[in-house]
KOLLOMAR-675524 format. One record per residue (C-alpha): residue number from 1; residue in one letter; y, z, x. Coordinates in steps of 0.25 Angstrom, whole numbers, plus 2048, in hexadecimal, padded with zeros to 3 digits. Each point is the difference from the previous one (the first is absolute). Example, Ala and Ser with C-alpha at 12.3 -4.5 7.8 and 13.67 -1.06 7.14 Angstrom:
BEGIN
TORZA/1/A/7EE/81F/831
TORZA/2/S/80E/7FE/806
END
This chain:
BEGIN
TORZA/1/M/BB2/CE3/BED
TORZA/2/K/808/804/80B
TORZA/3/I/80D/805/7FB
TORZA/4/P/80C/804/809
TORZA/5/V/807/80D/800
TORZA/6/A/80B/7FA/7FB
TORZA/7/L/7FB/7FE/7F2
TORZA/8/L/80C/7F6/7FC
TORZA/9/P/80B/7F9/806
TORZA/10/F/80A/80C/804
TORZA/11/F/80D/7FC/7F9
TORZA/12/S/80E/7FB/809
TORZA/13/A/803/809/80B
TORZA/14/A/80E/7FE/7FF
TORZA/15/A/806/80E/7FA
TORZA/16/L/805/7FD/7F1
TORZA/17/C/80F/804/7FF
TORZA/18/A/803/80C/7F8
TORZA/19/A/80D/7FC/7FE
TORZA/20/G/804/804/7F0
TORZA/21/T/7F5/80A/800
TORZA/22/P/805/80F/7FA
TORZA/23/E/802/80A/80B
TORZA/24/K/7F8/80A/7F8
TORZA/25/P/7F5/7F9/7F7
TORZA/26/N/7FA/807/7F4
TORZA/27/I/7EF/800/805
TORZA/28/V/7F4/801/7F8
TORZA/29/L/7F5/804/808
TORZA/30/F/7F1/7FE/7F8
TORZA/31/L/7F5/805/804
TORZA/32/V/7F2/7FE/7FA
TORZA/33/D/7F5/80B/803
TORZA/34/D/7F3/7FC/803
TORZA/35/M/802/7F1/7FF
TORZA/36/G/7F7/7F7/809
TORZA/37/W/806/7F3/808
TORZA/38/Q/7F8/7F8/7F8
TORZA/39/D/804/807/7F0
TORZA/40/T/80A/7F3/7FE
TORZA/41/S/803/7F3/7FD
TORZA/42/V/806/7FE/80B
TORZA/43/P/7F7/7FC/80D
TORZA/44/F/803/808/80C
TORZA/45/Y/7F6/7FA/808
TORZA/46/G/803/7EF/804
TORZA/47/N/805/7F8/7F5
TORZA/48/E/7F3/801/7F7
TORZA/49/K/7FD/80C/7F7
TORZA/50/S/7F5/807/801
TORZA/51/E/7F6/803/7F6
TORZA/52/L/807/80B/7FC
TORZA/53/N/80D/7FB/800
TORZA/54/K/7FA/7F7/7F5
TORZA/55/R/7FE/80C/7F7
TORZA/56/Y/80C/806/7FF
TORZA/57/K/80D/7FB/7FA
TORZA/58/T/80D/806/807
TORZA/59/P/80C/7F6/7FB
TORZA/60/N/80A/80A/804
TORZA/61/M/7FB/800/80E
TORZA/62/E/800/7F3/801
TORZA/63/R/80D/7FF/7FB
TORZA/64/L/807/80A/80A
TORZA/65/A/7F7/7F8/80C
TORZA/66/A/807/7F5/7FB
TORZA/67/K/80D/804/801
TORZA/68/G/7FE/809/80D
TORZA/69/V/7F6/803/80E
TORZA/70/K/7F2/802/7FD
TORZA/71/F/7FA/809/80B
TORZA/72/V/7F1/7FC/804
TORZA/73/R/800/809/80D
TORZA/74/A/803/80E/7F7
TORZA/75/Y/7FA/80C/803
TORZA/76/A/7FF/80F/7FB
TORZA/77/C/7F9/80E/802
TORZA/78/P/7F0/7FF/7FA
TORZA/79/V/804/80B/7F6
TORZA/80/S/80B/803/7F8
TORZA/81/S/808/80F/805
TORZA/82/P/801/7F9/80F
TORZA/83/T/804/7F3/7FB
TORZA/84/R/80D/807/7F8
TORZA/85/V/803/80A/80A
TORZA/86/S/802/7F5/80A
TORZA/87/L/807/7F9/7F6
TORZA/88/I/80A/80C/7FD
TORZA/89/T/801/803/80F
TORZA/90/G/7FD/7F5/80A
TORZA/91/A/7F6/806/807
TORZA/92/N/7F3/7FB/803
TORZA/93/A/7F3/80A/7F9
TORZA/94/A/7FD/803/80E
TORZA/95/Q/80E/807/802
TORZA/96/H/800/806/7F2
TORZA/97/K/7F3/804/800
TORZA/98/V/7FF/7FE/7F0
TORZA/99/T/7F4/7FA/804
TORZA/100/N/7F8/800/7F2
TORZA/101/W/805/802/7F1
TORZA/102/T/806/80C/7FB
TORZA/103/S/7F9/80A/7F7
TORZA/104/N/808/800/7F2
TORZA/105/V/7F7/80D/7FE
TORZA/106/R/809/80A/808
TORZA/107/S/804/801/80E
TORZA/108/D/7F9/804/80D
TORZA/109/V/7F2/7F9/7FD
TORZA/110/S/7FC/7F4/808
TORZA/111/T/7FA/7F4/7F8
TORZA/112/D/7F7/7FB/80C
TORZA/113/A/7F0/800/7FA
TORZA/114/R/7F6/808/807
TORZA/115/H/7FB/7F6/80C
TORZA/116/R/7F2/803/805
TORZA/117/T/805/801/810
TORZA/118/L/80E/801/7FF
TORZA/119/D/809/80A/7FD
TORZA/120/F/810/7FC/801
TORZA/121/E/80D/805/807
TORZA/122/Q/80B/805/7F7
TORZA/123/W/809/7F7/7FA
TORZA/124/N/80C/800/7F9
TORZA/125/I/7F7/803/7F1
TORZA/126/N/80D/803/7F9
TORZA/127/G/808/7F3/802
TORZA/128/M/80E/7FE/805
TORZA/129/S/80B/80A/800
TORZA/130/P/810/7FE/801
TORZA/131/S/804/803/80C
TORZA/132/G/80A/80C/801
TORZA/133/S/7FA/806/7F3
TORZA/134/K/7FB/80C/7FE
TORZA/135/E/7F2/7FD/7FC
TORZA/136/K/7F7/80B/800
TORZA/137/I/7F3/7FA/800
TORZA/138/K/7FA/7FB/80F
TORZA/139/N/7F9/7F4/804
TORZA/140/V/80A/7F5/7FB
TORZA/141/F/807/7F5/808
TORZA/142/P/810/804/801
TORZA/143/A/808/7F5/7FD
TORZA/144/T/80D/7F8/7FE
TORZA/145/P/7FD/7F9/7F3
TORZA/146/L/805/7F1/7FE
TORZA/147/P/806/803/7F2
TORZA/148/E/808/80B/805
TORZA/149/L/807/7F6/80A
TORZA/150/L/800/7F6/7F5
TORZA/151/R/809/80A/7F7
TORZA/152/K/807/805/80B
TORZA/153/G/804/7F1/802
TORZA/154/G/805/7FF/7F3
TORZA/155/Y/7F4/7FC/7F7
TORZA/156/H/7FC/806/7F3
TORZA/157/T/7F0/801/802
TORZA/158/I/7F4/7FE/7F6
TORZA/159/H/7F4/806/800
TORZA/160/V/7F6/7FA/7F7
TORZA/161/G/7F1/802/7FE
TORZA/162/K/7F6/805/80C
TORZA/163/A/807/80B/80A
TORZA/164/H/7F2/805/807
TORZA/165/F/809/804/80D
TORZA/166/G/7FB/80F/7FF
TORZA/167/T/7F7/80A/7F9
TORZA/168/P/804/809/7F4
TORZA/169/K/80C/809/803
TORZA/170/T/804/7FA/80C
TORZA/171/L/80E/7FA/800
TORZA/172/A/7FB/7F2/802
TORZA/173/S/7F9/801/7F4
TORZA/174/D/80E/7FE/7F7
TORZA/175/P/806/7F4/806
TORZA/176/R/80C/805/7FF
TORZA/177/N/7FF/809/80A
TORZA/178/L/800/7F4/808
TORZA/179/G/80C/7F8/7FD
TORZA/180/F/7FE/7FA/7F4
TORZA/181/D/80A/804/7F5
TORZA/182/V/7F5/7FD/7F4
TORZA/183/N/7F2/802/800
TORZA/184/I/7F7/7FA/7F5
TORZA/185/A/7F2/804/7FE
TORZA/186/G/7FF/803/80F
TORZA/187/S/7F8/80B/804
TORZA/188/A/7F4/805/80A
TORZA/189/I/7F5/7F8/7F9
TORZA/190/G/7FB/7F3/807
TORZA/191/G/7FC/7FA/7F3
TORZA/192/P/801/801/7F1
TORZA/193/E/7F5/807/7F8
TORZA/194/T/800/7F3/7F5
TORZA/195/Y/80A/7F7/7FD
TORZA/196/L/7FE/801/7F2
TORZA/197/V/809/809/7F8
TORZA/198/N/7F8/80D/7F9
TORZA/199/K/807/800/7F3
TORZA/200/K/7FB/80E/7FE
TORZA/201/Q/809/804/80A
TORZA/202/A/80D/7FC/7F7
TORZA/203/L/80D/805/806
TORZA/204/A/809/806/7F8
TORZA/205/D/809/7F2/800
TORZA/206/G/7F6/7F7/7FF
TORZA/207/G/7FB/7FC/80B
TORZA/208/Y/7F2/802/806
TORZA/209/N/7FA/807/80D
TORZA/210/Y/7F6/7F8/80A
TORZA/211/G/7F7/80A/801
TORZA/212/V/7FE/80D/7FC
TORZA/213/G/7F9/804/80E
TORZA/214/G/806/804/80E
TORZA/215/N/801/7F0/804
TORZA/216/R/808/7FE/7F1
TORZA/217/V/80F/7F8/802
TORZA/218/L/80B/806/7FA
TORZA/219/G/80E/7FE/7FD
TORZA/220/L/800/7F3/7FA
TORZA/221/S/800/804/7F0
TORZA/222/A/80E/7F7/800
TORZA/223/Y/7F8/7F3/804
TORZA/224/N/7F5/802/7F8
TORZA/225/K/800/802/7F0
TORZA/226/D/7F8/7F4/7FC
TORZA/227/G/7F4/805/80A
TORZA/228/C/801/7F6/80B
TORZA/229/C/7F9/802/80C
TORZA/230/L/803/806/80E
TORZA/231/T/805/7F4/806
TORZA/232/E/808/7FA/7F4
TORZA/233/A/808/80E/7FF
TORZA/234/L/802/801/810
TORZA/235/T/806/7F2/7FE
TORZA/236/R/80A/804/7F4
TORZA/237/A/803/80B/807
TORZA/238/A/805/7F9/80D
TORZA/239/L/809/7F6/7F6
TORZA/240/A/807/80B/7FB
TORZA/241/E/803/806/80D
TORZA/242/I/805/7F2/804
TORZA/243/D/809/7FF/7F5
TORZA/244/A/807/80F/804
TORZA/245/A/800/7FA/80E
TORZA/246/V/807/7F4/7FC
TORZA/247/A/809/807/7F7
TORZA/248/S/804/80B/809
TORZA/249/D/805/7F4/80B
TORZA/250/K/7FA/804/80C
TORZA/251/P/7F5/7FB/809
TORZA/252/F/7F1/804/7FC
TORZA/253/F/7F3/802/806
TORZA/254/L/7F4/7FF/7F7
TORZA/255/Y/7F2/806/805
TORZA/256/M/7F8/7FB/7F5
TORZA/257/S/7F4/804/804
TORZA/258/Q/7F3/7FD/7F6
TORZA/259/Y/7F5/808/7FE
TORZA/260/A/7F9/7F2/7FC
TORZA/261/V/7F6/7FD/804
TORZA/262/H/7F9/80E/806
TORZA/263/A/7F4/805/7F9
TORZA/264/P/7FD/803/7F4
TORZA/265/Y/7FF/7F3/7FC
TORZA/266/S/805/7FD/7F2
TORZA/267/A/802/7F4/7F9
TORZA/268/D/80D/7F9/7FD
TORZA/269/R/800/7FF/7F1
TORZA/270/A/80C/7F7/802
TORZA/271/F/7F8/7F7/807
TORZA/272/D/7F2/802/7FB
TORZA/273/D/7FF/7F6/7F7
TORZA/274/R/805/7F5/809
TORZA/275/F/7F7/803/808
TORZA/276/E/7F4/7FF/7F7
TORZA/277/T/806/7F1/7FE
TORZA/278/D/805/7FC/80D
TORZA/279/Y/7F4/809/809
TORZA/280/P/7F4/7FF/7F8
TORZA/281/A/7F6/801/80C
TORZA/282/L/807/80D/803
TORZA/283/K/7F9/80C/7FC
TORZA/284/G/801/80F/801
TORZA/285/Q/807/806/80C
TORZA/286/A/804/7F2/804
TORZA/287/K/809/7FD/7F3
TORZA/288/T/803/80D/7FF
TORZA/289/Y/807/800/80E
TORZA/290/A/805/7F1/7FE
TORZA/291/T/809/805/7F2
TORZA/292/M/806/80B/80B
TORZA/293/I/804/7F6/80A
TORZA/294/A/806/7F9/7F4
TORZA/295/G/807/80C/7FA
TORZA/296/M/805/802/80F
TORZA/297/D/806/7F2/801
TORZA/298/K/808/801/7F5
TORZA/299/S/806/80C/803
TORZA/300/L/806/7F9/80C
TORZA/301/G/801/7F5/7F6
TORZA/302/D/809/80A/7F7
TORZA/303/I/809/802/80C
TORZA/304/L/802/7F3/805
TORZA/305/D/805/7FC/7F2
TORZA/306/R/80A/80C/801
TORZA/307/L/806/7FD/80B
TORZA/308/E/800/7EF/7FD
TORZA/309/R/807/805/7F3
TORZA/310/D/80C/804/807
TORZA/311/P/803/7F4/80C
TORZA/312/E/809/80A/807
TORZA/313/L/7F6/80B/800
TORZA/314/E/7F4/7F6/805
TORZA/315/K/80A/7F9/80B
TORZA/316/N/802/810/803
TORZA/317/T/7F1/805/802
TORZA/318/V/7F4/800/80A
TORZA/319/V/7F3/800/7FA
TORZA/320/I/7F3/805/809
TORZA/321/F/7F2/800/7FC
TORZA/322/M/7F5/807/806
TORZA/323/S/7F3/807/7FE
TORZA/324/D/7FD/80E/804
TORZA/325/N/7F2/7FD/807
TORZA/326/G/7F5/7F7/7FE
TORZA/327/G/7F7/7FE/7F2
TORZA/328/H/7F5/808/7FE
TORZA/329/H/7F5/7F9/805
TORZA/330/S/7F8/800/7F3
TORZA/331/N/80B/7F5/7FC
TORZA/332/G/7FD/7F8/80A
TORZA/333/N/80A/7FB/80C
TORZA/334/A/7F9/7F4/803
TORZA/335/P/802/7F9/80B
TORZA/336/G/804/80E/806
TORZA/337/R/7F5/809/804
TORZA/338/G/800/80F/7FB
TORZA/339/G/80B/807/7F5
TORZA/340/K/807/80C/800
TORZA/341/G/7FD/80A/809
TORZA/342/S/7FD/7F9/80C
TORZA/343/C/808/7F7/80C
TORZA/344/F/7FA/7F1/7FD
TORZA/345/E/809/7F9/7F8
TORZA/346/G/7FC/801/7F3
TORZA/347/G/805/80F/803
TORZA/348/I/80F/7FF/806
TORZA/349/H/802/7F1/7FD
TORZA/350/E/80A/7FF/7F5
TORZA/351/P/808/7F6/7F8
TORZA/352/M/80F/800/803
TORZA/353/I/80C/7F9/7FB
TORZA/354/A/80F/800/802
TORZA/355/Y/80D/7FA/7FA
TORZA/356/W/80C/803/805
TORZA/357/P/80B/7F6/7F9
TORZA/358/G/809/7F7/80B
TORZA/359/V/7F5/806/80B
TORZA/360/T/7F1/7F9/7FE
TORZA/361/R/7FD/7F4/7FB
TORZA/362/A/7F9/7FC/7F4
TORZA/363/G/7F1/7FF/801
TORZA/364/T/7FE/803/80F
TORZA/365/V/7F6/806/809
TORZA/366/C/800/809/80C
TORZA/367/D/7F5/805/809
TORZA/368/A/808/809/806
TORZA/369/P/7F7/80E/802
TORZA/370/V/806/80A/7F6
TORZA/371/V/7F9/80E/7FC
TORZA/372/I/805/80B/7F7
TORZA/373/E/809/809/80B
TORZA/374/D/808/7F3/801
TORZA/375/F/808/803/7F2
TORZA/376/F/806/80B/804
TORZA/377/P/809/7FA/80B
TORZA/378/T/801/7F1/7F7
TORZA/379/I/804/808/7F5
TORZA/380/L/80B/807/805
TORZA/381/E/806/7F4/808
TORZA/382/I/800/7F7/7F3
TORZA/383/A/808/80D/7F9
TORZA/384/G/808/801/80D
TORZA/385/A/7FE/80E/801
TORZA/386/D/7FF/807/80C
TORZA/387/A/7F4/809/805
TORZA/388/G/806/807/80A
TORZA/389/K/7F9/80A/806
TORZA/390/T/7F4/804/7F7
TORZA/391/A/7F6/80C/802
TORZA/392/Q/7F4/7F7/803
TORZA/393/R/7FE/7F2/80A
TORZA/394/I/802/7F1/7F9
TORZA/395/D/7F2/7FA/804
TORZA/396/G/804/7F4/7F6
TORZA/397/E/808/7F5/804
TORZA/398/S/809/7F7/7F6
TORZA/399/F/7FB/7F5/7FA
TORZA/400/V/80F/7FA/7FC
TORZA/401/P/7FF/7F7/80A
TORZA/402/A/7F3/7FA/7FB
TORZA/403/L/808/7FF/7F3
TORZA/404/R/80B/7F9/805
TORZA/405/G/7F5/7F5/805
TORZA/406/E/7FF/804/80F
TORZA/407/K/7F5/801/808
TORZA/408/A/7FA/80D/802
TORZA/409/D/7F4/804/80B
TORZA/410/A/7F4/7FA/7FC
TORZA/411/N/7F7/809/80A
TORZA/412/R/807/80E/7FC
TORZA/413/P/7F6/80B/7FF
TORZA/414/L/7FF/807/7F1
TORZA/415/F/7F9/80E/802
TORZA/416/F/7F5/807/7F4
TORZA/417/H/7FB/80C/801
TORZA/418/Y/7F6/806/7F6
TORZA/419/P/7FA/80E/807
TORZA/420/N/7FB/805/7F2
TORZA/421/F/7F4/7FD/7F8
TORZA/422/W/801/7FC/7F1
TORZA/423/G/7F2/802/7FE
TORZA/424/E/7FE/7F4/7FB
TORZA/425/N/7F9/7F9/80B
TORZA/426/N/7FC/7F3/7FA
TORZA/427/G/7FF/7F5/80C
TORZA/428/R/809/808/809
TORZA/429/I/80A/803/7F5
TORZA/430/G/805/80D/800
TORZA/431/A/7FB/803/80F
TORZA/432/P/80A/808/80B
TORZA/433/Q/804/7F4/806
TORZA/434/S/80F/7F8/809
TORZA/435/A/803/7F2/801
TORZA/436/I/80A/7F9/806
TORZA/437/L/804/7F1/7FD
TORZA/438/M/807/7F8/80C
TORZA/439/G/803/7F0/7FD
TORZA/440/K/7F2/7FA/7FB
TORZA/441/W/7F8/80C/805
TORZA/442/K/7FB/80B/7F7
TORZA/443/L/7F9/80E/808
TORZA/444/V/7F9/80A/7F6
TORZA/445/H/7FD/80C/807
TORZA/446/F/7F5/80B/7F7
TORZA/447/Y/7FF/80F/805
TORZA/448/D/7F3/803/7FA
TORZA/449/D/7F8/7F7/809
TORZA/450/G/80A/7FB/80B
TORZA/451/K/7FF/7F2/7FB
TORZA/452/T/80B/7F6/802
TORZA/453/M/801/7F3/7FA
TORZA/454/L/807/7F5/803
TORZA/455/F/805/7F3/7F8
TORZA/456/D/808/7F4/801
TORZA/457/L/807/7FF/7F3
TORZA/458/S/805/7F2/802
TORZA/459/E/7F2/7FC/7FF
TORZA/460/D/7F8/80B/7F8
TORZA/461/I/809/806/7F6
TORZA/462/G/7F6/806/7F9
TORZA/463/E/7FB/807/80F
TORZA/464/T/7F1/7FD/800
TORZA/465/R/7FD/7FD/80C
TORZA/466/D/803/80B/80B
TORZA/467/L/804/7FA/80E
TORZA/468/S/802/80E/807
TORZA/469/E/7F4/7FC/80B
TORZA/470/E/805/7F1/800
TORZA/471/K/80D/803/803
TORZA/472/P/7FF/80E/807
TORZA/473/G/80E/7FF/808
TORZA/474/E/806/7FE/7F3
TORZA/475/A/7F9/80B/7F9
TORZA/476/R/804/809/80D
TORZA/477/K/80F/7FC/800
TORZA/478/L/804/801/7F1
TORZA/479/A/7F6/80F/801
TORZA/480/R/809/806/80B
TORZA/481/T/80E/7FB/7F8
TORZA/482/L/7FC/807/7F4
TORZA/483/T/7FB/80C/806
TORZA/484/K/80D/800/809
TORZA/485/F/806/800/7EF
TORZA/486/L/7F9/80A/7FE
TORZA/487/K/803/80A/80B
TORZA/488/K/80E/7FD/801
TORZA/489/N/7FF/805/7F0
TORZA/490/D/7F7/80D/804
TORZA/491/A/7F8/7FA/7F5
TORZA/492/T/7F5/808/7F8
TORZA/493/R/7F2/7FD/803
TORZA/494/P/7F2/804/7F9
TORZA/495/I/7F9/80C/808
TORZA/496/V/7F2/7FD/803
TORZA/497/K/7F8/80C/7F9
TORZA/498/A/7F5/802/80B
TORZA/499/T/80A/801/80B
TORZA/500/G/80C/805/7F8
TORZA/501/K/809/7F5/809
TORZA/502/P/809/7F5/7FB
TORZA/503/C/7F9/7F2/800
TORZA/504/P/803/7F7/80B
TORZA/505/W/80C/7F7/7FF
TORZA/506/P/7FE/7F1/7FC
TORZA/507/D/800/7FD/80F
TORZA/508/G/7F5/80A/803
TORZA/509/S/80B/80B/807
TORZA/510/K/7FF/80D/7FB
END
């Protein structure tokens, strides 16, 4: 069945009146780790629920979507660190060159796996760095961070959960160096050692660590004395910080960055029994993962509950929900192809919802293309904060007009750049690649074999039919546009071992 790019009717083009909305509303950005666009009971493709949508129950995502706007064409990078750096800097990965996940072990180490025929140009393996700092470590991207601009604009800035902006001992490994007034549990690690407390490592005050190794999550002893899972402890910490911010009578920005639903997969025991009853067919990892999704959704619900208990607080708070990359392929992303580590839809297409009281219209759907670097200018515009002169060029575009119901350019090109090798080359997942999405057309270029694939997403959201030979003109046009963008940013490329030269650009030029 043919489904147009405008997956659902776009809501009214008439701009909503923002009169009566606070000049500086509170902002909650709820970011999930490794959550696929189908890992929810909210359908993000068409009106009918997919098989994966039927598997999960996320009533609080449904609740948020009913209050605000569901974005059905929202995108991020194929892996975590590039997305997070784009979010906090407004720069595309081709510009900031933090194109792969950054190491949690030590600085100055590349996370690229060994490739049979390719080497890799130097990328910013140590992550980002606040501009103007005296960072001693090289291979970082100096930038003016979003929370620093918000803080200068009068906001109390709170970081709770996963950071993963830079390697150990870099300034970015502590979010407080990036403009956050508060940092709880954010460090250089990209995933926790465990979501379960280690009762043998009880702290003096009765709290527990989450793990004992290099990926342990610390700083939560005040929130987990009863041995709750990591997701719940982070939620309790966030709620406490909201209370403190409200008491200070100052607008706040809460970056609620859950480690869930990143591996290692650990059943959220608060939901274990319910899934035995509700989903008897789910076994093993599928059931474990479903409980983690449920725990993540409860976290969102607890925050929404806290806002709604105070009508003035709820009226003055913007909530945005997003994931940092596609879900792992082992959990499935159908009807999207592939998963985390790829530029196929399963790797970059994300679940996104936004609610701005007095601005967004309840239960609406937006098919405007949105990408992760857009969050930087959008949040600044919502906050009424002046970006001024930033160290980096801002590649993102504000989606505030879309929040107000204004029609957006459906053919705006989005660019994705992953010139690295994850090592998990499963169906081209993790292979060095770049992509462009423009209107209904999607082009993915692979550097190892020079192959370029063209898809018409309006008819083939699963990217099953390569049209590059049937539509050579369209493929050439997109390849040229992608190449022009990459060259403008002096983007890194893989190196051919046999020649010592960079791989050709997507349009074939050298």
